[in-house]
TIVO-374831 format. One record per residue: residue number from 1; residue in one letter; x, y, z of N, C-alpha, C in turn. Coordinates in steps of 0.2 Angstrom, whole numbers, m for minus. Each point is the difference from the previous one (the first is absolute). Layout:
N
  num  residu   n_xx   n_yy   n_zz  ca_xx  ca_yy  ca_zz   c_xx   c_yy   c_zz
  NUM       A      X      Y      Z      X      Y      Z      X      Y      Z
...
//
This chain:
397
  num  residu   n_xx   n_yy   n_zz  ca_xx  ca_yy  ca_zz   c_xx   c_yy   c_zz
    1       M    934    m14    348      7     m1      2      3     m7     m1
    2       I      5      0     m4      3     m7     m2      5     m2      6
    3       S     m2     m6      2      4     m3      6      6     m4     m3
    4       L      6      0      4      6     m3     m2     m2     m8      1
    5       K      4     m4     m4      0     m7      0      4     m2      6
    6       A     m1     m6      3      3     m2      6      8     m1     m1
    7       L      2     m2     m6      7     m1     m1      3      6     m5
    8       E     m4      5     m1      2      6     m4      7      2      1
    9       G      4      0     m5      7      3      1      5     m6      1
   10       I     m2     m6      1      5     m6      0      1     m2     m7
   11       R      6     m1     m2      2     m2     m6      3     m7      0
   12       I     m2     m5     m4      2     m7      0      3     m2     m7
   13       L      6     m2      0      3     m3     m6     m1     m7      0
   14       D     m4     m3     m5     m3     m7      1      3     m4     m6
   15       F      4     m5      3      4     m5     m5     m4     m7      0
   16       T     m6      0      3     m3     m6      1     m4     m2     m7
   17       R     m2     m7      0     m3     m3     m6     m5     m6      3
   18       V     m4     m1     m5     m5     m6      1     m5      2      6
   19       L      0     m3      6     m5      1      5      2      3      6
   20       A      4     m3      4      1      2      7      2      7      1
   21       G      6      2     m4      2      7      0     m5      5     m3
   22       P     m3     m2     m6     m5      5     m2     m6      1      4
   23       F     m2     m5      4     m5      0      4      1      5      6
   24       C      6     m1      2      3      5      6      0      7     m3
   25       T      3      2     m5      0      7     m3     m7      2     m2
   26       M     m4     m4     m2     m7      2     m2     m4      2      6
   27       I      1     m3      6     m3      2      6      3      7      2
   28       L      6      2     m1      3      6      2     m2      5     m5
   29       A      0     m2     m6     m3      5     m6     m7      2      1
   30       D     m4     m5      2     m7      2      2     m1      5      5
   31       L      5      0      5      0      4      6      3      7     m2
   32       G      3      1     m6      2      6     m2      7      1     m1
   33       A      4     m5      1      7      0     m1      1      1     m8
   34       E      6      3     m2      2      0     m7      4     m6     m1
   35       V     m2     m4     m4      3     m7     m2      3      0     m7
   36       V      6      0     m1      3      0     m6      3     m7     m2
   37       K     m4     m4     m4      2     m7     m1      5      0     m6
   38       V      6     m4      2      5     m1     m5     m1     m6     m3
   39       E      0      0     m7     m1     m6     m4      5     m1     m5
   40       R      0     m6     m3      5     m2     m5     m2      3     m7
   41       P      4      3     m3     m2      3     m7     m3     m5     m5
   42       G     m5      1     m3     m3     m4     m5     m5     m5      3
   43       A      2     m3      6     m4     m6      3     m4      2      6
   44       G      4      4      4     m4      2      6      0     m5      6
   45       D     m4      1      4     m2     m5      6     m2     m6     m4
   46       D      2     m6      3     m2     m7     m3     m8      0      0
   47       S     m3      3      4     m7     m1      0     m4      3     m5
   48       R      3      5     m4     m3      3     m6     m1     m5     m5
   49       A      3     m6      1     m2     m6     m5     m5     m5      3
   50       F     m2      1      5     m5     m4      3     m7      2     m2
   51       G     m4     m5     m2     m7      1     m1     m5      0      6
   52       P     m6      2     m1     m3      2     m6      2      7     m3
   53       F     m1      1     m6      2      6     m4     m6      4     m2
   54       I      0      7      0     m4      4     m3      3      3     m6
   55       G     m1     m2     m6      5      2     m5      6     m3      1
   56       E      6      4      0      6     m3      2      2      2      7
   57       E     m4      2      4      2      2      7     m3     m5      5
   58       S      5     m2      4     m2     m5      5     m4      3      6
   59       A     m6     m4      1     m5      2      5      3     m1      7
   60       Y      4     m6      0      4     m2      6      5      6      2
   61       F      4      2     m4      4      6      1     m3      6      2
   62       M     m5      2     m4     m4      6      2     m3      0      7
   63       S     m2     m6      2     m4      0      6      4      1      6
   64       I      7     m1      0      4      1      6      6      5     m1
   65       N     m1      4     m6      5      6     m1     m3      6     m1
   66       R     m6      1      2     m3      7     m1      3      5      5
   67       N     m1      6     m2      3      6      4      7      0      0
   68       K      3     m3     m5      8      0      0      2      3     m7
   69       K      6      2      0      4      3     m6      4     m6     m2
   70       S      2      0     m7      4     m5     m2      6      4     m4
   71       I      6     m3      2      6      2     m4      4     m6     m2
   72       T      4      0     m6      3     m6     m2      8      1      1
   73       L      3     m5      3      8      1      1      2     m7     m1
   74       N      5     m1     m4      4     m6     m1      5     m1      5
   75       L     m1     m3      6      4      0      6      7     m4     m1
   76       K      0     m3     m6      6     m4     m2      5      5     m3
   77       D     m2      6     m2      4      5     m3      3      5      6
   78       K      6      1      1      3      4      5     m3      7      0
   79       R     m2      3     m6     m3      7     m1     m7      0      4
   80       A     m3     m6     m1     m7      0      4      1      0      7
   81       V      5     m4      2      2      0      8      1      7      2
   82       E      4      4     m4      2      6      2     m6      5      1
   83       I     m5     m1     m5     m6      4      0     m4     m1      7
   84       V      0     m7      2     m3     m2      6      3      4      6
   85       K      7      0      0      3      3      6     m1      8      0
   86       K     m1      3     m6     m2      7      0     m7      1      3
   87       M     m4     m5     m1     m7      1      2     m1     m2      8
   88       V      4     m4      2     m1     m3      7      0      6      6
   89       P      4      5     m1     m1      5      5     m6      4      0
   90       H     m4      0     m5     m7      3      0     m5     m4      2
   91       F      1     m7      2     m5     m4      2      0     m2      7
   92       D     m5     m2      3     m1     m2      7      1     m8      1
   93       V     m2     m3     m5     m1     m8      1      3     m3     m7
   94       V      3     m5      0      2     m5     m5     m3     m6      2
   95       V     m4     m3     m5     m3     m7      1      2     m4     m5
   96       E      2     m7      1      2     m4     m5     m2     m7      3
   97       N     m1     m5     m5     m2     m7      2      4     m5     m4
   98       F      7      2     m1      4     m5     m3      3     m5      5
   99       R      3     m5     m3      3     m4      5      6      3      4
  100       P      1     m1      6      5      4      4      7     m1     m4
  101       G      3      6     m1      6      1     m3      0      2     m7
  102       V     m6      0     m3      0      2     m7      1      8     m1
  103       M     m3      4      5      1      7      0      7      2      1
  104       D      4     m4      5      7      1      1      4     m1     m6
  105       K     m1     m5     m4      3     m2     m6     m1      6     m5
  106       L     m5      3      0     m2      6     m5      4      6      3
  107       G      2      0      6      3      6      3     m5      4      3
  108       L     m6     m2      2     m6      3      3     m2     m2      6
  109       G      4     m4      4     m2     m3      6     m1      5      6
  110       Y     m2     m2      5     m2      5      6      7      3      2
  111       E      5     m3      1      6      3      3      3      5     m5
  112       T     m1      0     m7      2      5     m4     m5      6      0
  113       L     m7     m2      0     m5      6     m1      0      4      6
  114       K      1     m3      6      0      4      6      5      5      1
  115       E      6     m1     m4      5      5      0     m2      6     m4
  116       L     m4     m1     m5     m3      5     m4     m6      4      4
  117       N     m3     m4      4     m6      3      3     m1     m3      7
  118       P      3      2      5      0     m3      7     m7     m1      3
  119       R     m5      4     m3     m7      0      3     m4     m5     m4
  120       L      3     m4     m5     m3     m4     m4     m3     m6      4
  121       I     m6     m2     m2     m3     m6      3      0     m5     m6
  122       Y      4     m5      1      1     m5     m6     m4     m7      2
  123       A     m5     m1     m4     m4     m6      2      1     m6     m5
  124       S      1     m6      2      1     m5     m4     m5     m6      2
  125       S     m4     m2     m5     m5     m5      1      2     m6     m4
  126       S      3     m5      3      2     m6     m4     m3     m6      3
  127       G      2     m6     m3     m3     m6      2      1     m2      7
  128       F      7      0      1      2     m2      7      4      5      4
  129       G      1      6     m2      4      5      3      7     m1     m1
  130       Y      4      5      4      7      1     m1      4     m5      4
  131       T     m3     m4      4      4     m4      4     m3     m7      0
  132       G      4     m5      2     m3     m7      1      2     m4     m6
  133       P      0     m7      0      2     m5     m5     m4      1     m6
  134       Y     m6      2      0     m4      1     m6      1      6     m4
  135       S      4      5      2      0      7     m2      0      0     m8
  136       Q      4     m4     m3      1      0     m7     m4     m4     m4
  137       L     m5     m3      3     m5     m4     m4     m5      4     m3
  138       P     m2     m2     m6     m6      4     m4     m6     m2      4
  139       A     m5      5      0     m6     m1      3     m6      2     m4
  140       Y     m5     m4      0     m7      3     m3     m5     m2      5
  141       D     m6      3     m1     m5     m1      5     m2     m7      2
  142       L     m1     m4     m5     m1     m7      1      5     m4      4
  143       I      6      2     m1      6     m3      4      0      2      7
  144       V     m2      6      1      0      3      7     m6     m3      4
  145       Q     m6      0     m3     m6     m2      3      2     m8      2
  146       G      3     m4     m4      2     m6      2      5      0      6
  147       M      5      3     m1      6      0      5     m3      3      7
  148       G     m4      5     m1     m2      4      6     m6     m3      4
  149       G     m2     m6     m2     m5     m4      4     m8      1     m1
  150       I     m1      6     m4     m7      1     m1     m4     m5     m4
  151       M      4     m3     m5     m3     m6     m4     m2     m6      4
  152       S      4     m1      6     m1     m6      4     m6      0      4
  153       I     m3      6      1     m6      1      4     m6      3     m4
  154       T      1      0     m7     m5      2     m4     m2     m6     m5
  155       G     m7     m1      0     m2     m5     m5     m5     m4      4
  156       P     m3     m5     m3     m5     m4      3      2     m6      5
  157       D      7     m2     m1      2     m5      4      8      0     m1
  158       A      3     m4      4      8     m1      0      2     m2     m7
  159       Q     m4     m4     m4      3     m3     m6     m1      6     m6
  160       H     m2      5      2     m1      5     m6      2      7      3
  161       P      7      1      1      2      7      1     m2      5     m5
  162       T     m2      6      2     m3      4     m5      3      7      1
  163       K      1      3     m6      2      7     m1     m6      5      2
  164       V      2      5      3     m6      5      1     m1      4     m7
  165       G     m6      1     m1     m2      2     m7      4      7     m2
  166       S      1      4      4      4      6     m2      7     m1      2
  167       S      5      5     m3      7     m1      1      2      3      7
  168       I     m3     m3      5      1      3      7      7      1      2
  169       A      5     m5     m2      7      1      2      3      6     m3
  170       D     m2      2     m6      3      6     m3     m4      6      3
  171       I     m6     m1      1     m4      6      2      2      2      7
  172       F      0     m5      5      2      2      7      7      3      0
  173       A      5     m3     m4      6      3      0      0      7     m2
  174       G     m4      2     m5     m1      7     m2     m3      4      5
  175       V     m5     m2      4     m3      3      5      5      1      6
  176       F      3     m5      2      5      1      6      6      5     m3
  177       C      2     m1     m6      5      5     m2     m2      7      0
  178       A     m6      1     m2     m3      7      1      0      2      7
  179       I     m2     m4      5      0      2      7      7      1      2
  180       G      5     m4     m2      7      1      2      2      7     m2
  181       I     m2      2     m6      2      6     m3     m3      6      4
  182       L     m6     m1      2     m3      6      4      3      0      6
  183       A      2     m5      4      3      0      6      7      3      0
  184       A      3     m1     m6      7      2     m1      0      8     m1
  185       L     m6      2     m4     m1      7     m1     m1      4      7
  186       H     m4     m3      4     m2      3      6      6      0      5
  187       H      4     m5      0      7      0      4      4      6     m3
  188       R      0      1     m7      5      5     m3     m3      7      2
  189       E     m6      1      1     m3      6      2      3      2      7
  190       K      1     m5      4      3      2      7      7      0      1
  191       T      4     m3     m5      7     m1      1      4      3     m6
  192       D     m4      1     m6      4      2     m6      4     m6     m3
  193       E     m1     m6      2      4     m6     m2     m4     m4     m5
  194       G      3     m2     m5     m3     m5     m5      2     m7      3
  195       Q     m3     m5     m4      2     m7      2     m3     m5     m5
  196       M      2     m6      1     m2     m5     m5     m6     m4      3
  197       V     m5     m2     m5     m5     m4      2      0     m6     m4
  198       D      1     m6      4      1     m6     m3     m6     m5      1
  199       V     m4     m1     m5     m6     m4      1      0     m6     m5
  200       A     m1     m6      3      0     m6     m3     m7     m3     m1
  201       M     m1     m3     m6     m7     m3     m1     m1     m5      5
  202       L      5     m5      1     m1     m5      5     m1      2      7
  203       D      3      5      2     m1      3      7     m7      2      0
  204       C     m2      4     m5     m7      3      0     m5     m6      1
  205       Q      1     m5     m4     m4     m6      0     m1     m4      7
  206       V      6      0      3      0     m3      7     m4      4      5
  207       A      1      7     m1     m3      5      4     m8     m1      0
  208       I     m3     m2     m6     m7      0      0     m3     m7      1
  209       L      4     m4      2     m2     m7      2     m5      0      6
  210       E      0      5      4     m5      2      5      0     m6      5
  211       N     m6     m3      1      0     m5      6      3     m7     m2
  212       A      2     m1     m6      3     m6     m2      6     m2      4
  213       I      4      6      1      7     m1      3     m2     m1      8
  214       S     m4      4      2     m1      0      8     m3     m7      1
  215       R     m5     m3     m4     m3     m6      1      6     m6      0
  216       Y      4      1     m4      6     m5     m1      4      0      7
  217       F      2      6      2      4      0      6     m3     m2      6
  218       V     m7      2      1     m4     m2      6     m1     m8      0
  219       T     m2     m2     m6     m3     m7      0      6     m5     m2
  220       G      5      2     m4      4     m5     m3     m2     m3     m6
  221       K     m6      1     m2     m3     m3     m6      1      5     m6
  222       V      1     m3     m6      1      3     m6     m7      2     m3
  223       P     m2      6     m1     m6      2     m3     m1     m3     m7
  224       T     m6     m2     m2     m1     m2     m6     m6      3     m3
  225       P     m1      0     m7     m6      3     m2     m7     m3      3
  226       I     m5      4      1     m6     m2      2     m6      3     m3
  227       G      2      1     m7     m6      3     m4     m1      8      2
  228       N     m6      1      0     m2      7      2     m2      2      7
  229       R      1     m5      4     m2      1      7      6      3      4
  230       H     m1      3      6      5      3      4      2     m6      5
  231       P      7      0      1      3     m5      5     m2      1      7
  232       S     m2      5      2     m2      1      7     m6      4      2
  233       I     m4      1     m5     m7      3      1     m5     m4     m4
  234       A     m6     m1      3     m5     m4     m3     m7      2      2
  235       P     m5      0     m4      1     m1     m7      3      7     m4
  236       F      5     m1     m4      3      5     m3      2     m3     m7
  237       A     m5     m1     m5      1     m4     m6     m4      2     m5
  238       T      1     m4     m6     m5      1     m6     m5     m6      0
  239       F     m6      2     m1     m5     m5      0     m4      0     m7
  240       K     m2     m5     m2     m4     m1     m6     m7      2      1
  241       T     m3      5     m4     m7      1      1     m4     m3     m6
  242       S     m7      1      0     m4     m3     m5      2      2     m7
  243       D      4      6     m1      2      2     m7      7      3      0
  244       G      4     m2      5      7      3      0      3     m1      6
  245       F      4      5      2      4     m1      6     m1      7      5
  246       V      1     m1      6      1      6      5      5     m1      5
  247       N      4      5      1      5      0      6     m4      2      6
  248       I      2     m3      5     m3      2      7      6      0      5
  249       A      0      5      4      6      1      5     m3      1      7
  250       V     m1     m5      4     m3      0      6      6      2      5
  251       G      2      6      2      6      1      3     m1      0      8
  252       N     m5     m1      3     m1     m1      7     m6     m4      2
  253       D     m1     m1      6     m6     m4      2     m6      4      0
  254       D      0      6      1     m6      4     m1     m3      0     m7
  255       I      5      0     m5     m3      0     m7     m2     m7     m1
  256       W      3     m5      3     m2     m7     m1     m8     m1      3
  257       R     m1      3      5     m7      0      3     m5      3     m5
  258       R      2      6     m3     m5      3     m4     m1     m4     m7
  259       F      6     m3     m2     m1     m4     m6     m5     m6      2
  260       C      1     m3      5     m4     m6      2     m7      2      0
  261       E     m2      6      3     m7      2      0     m2      1     m7
  262       L      4      3     m4     m2      2     m7     m2     m6     m4
  263       V      4     m5      1     m2     m6     m4     m4     m5      4
  264       D     m4      2      5     m5     m4      4      3     m6      3
  265       R      7      0      2      3     m5      3      3      2      7
  266       P     m4      3      4      3      3      6      3     m5      5
  267       E     m2     m7     m1      3     m5      4      8     m1     m1
  268       L      2      2     m6      7     m1     m2      4      5      4
  269       A     m2      5      2      4      5      4      0     m3      8
  270       K     m4     m4      2      0     m3      6      3     m7      0
  271       D      2     m3     m5      3     m6     m1      7      0      3
  272       S      2     m4      4      7      0      3      5     m1     m5
  273       R     m1     m3     m6      4     m1     m5      2      7     m4
  274       F     m5      4      0      0      6     m4     m1      7      4
  275       E      0      0      6     m2      6      4      6      5      0
  276       S      6     m2      0      5      5      0      4     m1     m7
  277       N      4      5     m1      4      0     m6      5     m6      0
  278       A      3     m1      6      5     m6      0     m4     m7     m1
  279       A     m6      0      3     m3     m6     m1     m2     m1     m8
  280       R     m2      5     m3     m2      0     m7      6     m2     m4
  281       N      6      2      1      6     m2     m3      1     m7      1
  282       D      0     m2      6      1     m7      2     m5     m5     m4
  283       N     m6      2     m1     m5     m4     m2     m3      2     m7
  284       W      5      3     m4     m2      2     m6     m3     m5     m5
  285       E      3     m6      0     m2     m5     m4     m7     m2      1
  286       E     m3      1      6     m7     m1      2     m4      6     m2
  287       L      3      6      1     m4      6     m1     m1      2     m8
  288       E      5     m1     m4      0      2     m7     m6     m3     m4
  289       P     m1     m7      1     m6     m2     m4     m6      2      2
  290       I     m1      2      6     m6      3      3     m1      7     m4
  291       L      5      4      0      0      7     m3     m1     m1     m7
  292       E      3     m5     m3     m1      0     m8     m7     m2     m1
  293       D     m3     m4      3     m7     m1     m1     m5      6      1
  294       I      2      4      5     m4      6      1      1      5     m6
  295       M      6      1     m1      2      5     m5     m3     m2     m7
  296       A     m1     m6     m2     m2     m2     m6     m7      1     m1
  297       Q     m4      2      5     m7      1     m1     m2      7     m3
  298       D      5      4     m1     m2      7     m3      5      2     m4
  299       T     m1      6     m4      4      3     m5      6      4      4
  300       T      5      1     m4      5      4      3     m2      7      2
  301       S     m4      4     m5     m2      6      2     m5      0      6
  302       A     m4     m5      0     m5      0      6      4     m1      6
  303       W      5     m4      1      4     m1      6      3      6      2
  304       I      3      4     m5      4      6      1     m5      5      3
  305       E     m5      1     m3     m5      5      3     m2     m2      7
  306       R     m2     m6      2     m2     m2      6      6      0      5
  307       L      6     m2     m2      5      0      5      3      7      2
  308       R      0      4     m5      2      7      1     m5      4      4
  309       A     m6     m2      0     m5      3      4      1     m1      7
  310       V      3     m5      2      1     m2      7      7      1      2
  311       G      4      3     m4      7      1      1      5     m6      0
  312       V     m2     m5     m4      5     m5     m1      4      1     m6
  313       P      7      1      1      4      2     m6      0     m6     m6
  314       C     m2      3     m6     m1     m5     m5      2      4     m7
  315       G      0     m4     m5      1      3     m7      0     m5     m5
  316       P     m1      2     m6      0     m4     m6      8     m1     m2
  317       I      0     m5     m5      7     m1     m3     m1      3     m7
  318       N      2      6     m1     m1      4     m6      6     m2     m5
  319       N     m2      0     m6      4     m1     m6      3      7     m1
  320       I      5      1     m5      3      6     m1     m5      5     m3
  321       E     m5     m2     m4     m5      4     m3     m4      3      5
  322       Q     m2     m4      5     m4      2      6      4      5      4
  323       V      6     m1      1      4      4      4      0      7     m3
  324       V      2      1     m6      0      6     m3     m6      4     m1
  325       K     m6     m3      1     m6      3      0     m3      1      7
  326       D      3     m2      5     m3      0      7     m1      7      2
  327       P     m5      2      3     m2      7      1      5      3      6
  328       Q      2     m5      4      5      3      5      7      1     m3
  329       V      2     m4     m4      6      1     m4      0      6     m4
  330       L     m5      1     m3     m1      6     m5     m1      7      4
  331       E     m3     m1      6     m1      6      4      7      2      3
  332       R      4     m4      1      7      1      3      5      2     m5
  333       E     m2      1     m6      4      1     m6      6     m5     m1
  334       M     m2     m6      1      5     m5     m1      0     m3     m7
  335       I     m4      2     m4      1     m1     m8      0      7     m3
  336       V      5      2     m3      1      7     m3      1     m1     m8
  337       E     m2      5     m3      1      0     m8      6      5     m1
  338       V      5     m2     m4      5      4     m2      1      0     m8
  339       E      1      6     m2      1      1     m7      7      0     m2
  340       H      2     m5     m4      7     m1     m2      0      3     m7
  341       P      6      4     m2      1      3     m6      0     m5     m6
  342       V      2     m6      1      0     m5     m6     m5     m5      1
  343       A     m1     m3      6     m5     m5      1     m7      2      1
  344       G     m1      6      1     m7      3      1     m2     m1      8
  345       S     m7     m1      0     m2     m1      7      1     m7      3
  346       L      2      0      6      2     m6      4     m2      0      7
  347       K     m4     m5      2     m2      0      7      5     m4      4
  348       M      1      2      7      5     m4      4     m1      2      7
  349       P      3     m4      5     m2      1      7      3      7      2
  350       G     m4      3      5      2      7      2      4     m1      6
  351       C      2      6      4      4      0      5     m4     m2      7
  352       P      2     m5      3     m3     m2      6      1      4      6
  353       I      5      4      0      2      4      6     m4      7      0
  354       K     m5      1      4     m4      5      0      2      5      5
  355       L      2      6     m2      3      5      5     m5      6     m1
  356       S     m2      3      6     m5      5      0      2      7     m2
  357       K      7      1      1      3      7     m2      4      0     m6
  358       T      3     m6     m1      4      0     m6     m1     m7     m4
  359       P     m6     m1     m3     m2     m6     m3      5     m2     m6
  360       G      1     m6      0      4     m3     m6     m5      1     m6
  361       K      3      0     m6     m4      0     m6      4     m2     m6
  362       I     m4     m3     m5      3     m2     m6     m1      6     m5
  363       E      6      3     m1     m1      7     m4      3     m1     m7
  364       K      4     m5     m2      2     m1     m6      1     m8     m2
  365       P     m1     m2     m6      1     m7     m2      8     m2      1
  366       A      1     m6     m1      7     m3      0      3      4     m7
  367       P      6      1      1      4      4     m5      1     m5     m6
  368       V      0      3     m6      3     m3     m6      7      0      1
  369       L      4     m5     m3      7     m1      1      4      6     m2
  370       G      3      3      5      5      5     m1     m3      7     m1
  371       E     m7      1      1     m3      6     m1      2      6      3
  372       D      4     m1      6      2      6      4      8      1     m1
  373       N      3     m3     m5      7      1     m1      2      7      0
  374       E     m3      4     m4      3      7     m1     m1      4      7
  375       N     m6     m1      3     m2      4      6      4     m2      6
  376       V      1     m6      1      3     m3      6      8      1     m1
  377       L      2     m2     m5      8      0     m1      2      7     m1
  378       G     m4      4     m3      2      7      0      0      3      7
  379       L     m5     m1      4     m1      3      7      5     m3      5
  380       Y      1     m6      0      3     m3      5      8     m3     m2
  381       A      1      0     m6      7     m2     m2      3      6     m4
  382       G     m4      5     m1      3      6     m4      2     m1     m7
  383       L     m4     m5     m3      2     m2     m7     m4      5     m5
  384       S      3      2     m5     m4      4     m5     m4     m4     m5
  385       V     m4      3     m4     m4     m4     m5      4     m3     m5
  386       E      6      3     m2      4     m3     m5      4     m6      3
  387       E      2      1      7      4     m5      3     m5     m7      0
  388       I     m6      2      2     m5     m6      1     m1     m3     m7
  389       K      0      4     m5     m1     m3     m7      6     m4     m2
  390       T      6      2      2      6     m4     m2      0     m6      4
  391       L     m1      0      6      0     m6      5     m5     m5     m3
  392       K     m5      3     m2     m6     m5     m2      3     m4     m7
  393       E      3      4     m4      2     m3     m6      6     m5      1
  394       E      3      1      6      6     m5      1     m2     m5      5
  395       N     m7     m1      1     m3     m5      4      2      0      8
  396       V      2      6      2      1      1      7     m6      1      4
  397       I     m5      4     m4     m7      1      3     m5     m2     m5
//
């Protein structure tokens, strides 16, 4: 028996490009939505030009546009805009990540499209959202990581504000946008009403600052980078071993006592400076060198084996090669191999959302530019093969 996919029957018209928007629609496509990606004729999504490449195909583009279809429309041509308007009544969701107002200037803003389809969910993922003094400013991940505070609490010290290694401002905007779309679809099921989803990268970055904001409001002190240790749990940090590094997270006093027994230093658990988490935090400058001396006495793998045996949370600092070969990662199908018609075999991250009844799946590679023009434009815009051929010759598609 073939099971339905979680978002089976949901159709998404996707005007997004580069990362935040495509990451959002990739999540929805992995879960079974039909995602039709609208790209510029000839060039396509900007990220098609981002390396590394397999032949002439961008691995960057292919990794975040799987399971989607591709059509080409020159939205600066009024005929292309009219084609979109014909398609919108057939779709549940429109997603775009232009600067606010761009879609309105094209004649495809929410107020226009909702007249064509009152049940439409219109989702916008932009740098700063539709309101506020920064609304019209351009935004990239680095800019938002800086403005959103994450760089001010990341790094070895206050003199070296550091970007997070992956593009988390873009990625979280994509994740929150997908959540917003799903919430709006659920609301529509109950009310038959469509609505607009307005997600800003800066908002999302502020939302994930976690305890940095609460610490500021409670203490009045501005948080600063403290390397790899936790600001309110100790020991919760990276330690150098005899051959590398190990992360140890002692989340409560019971774990601390087990840790002290394991390293043959039971007296540390009874020391008034270290017996409670609050005390360990207050006296971290005294505790840290003691722990550094202890951890330097054995290898990373030996420490991990011993610590795990007594239930002390720990782990290595894997490089990317180690991550993609990790047995847990492989068992959970988080590295999948996809066969692309031009690039050939390509490995990429799998779908992290595991559903028992309607699992997500990577069923097709990222599309070649415009590969679905005839099928999609014929089905949803009513264009004939001849009309599509003519429009292509005239650079409309």
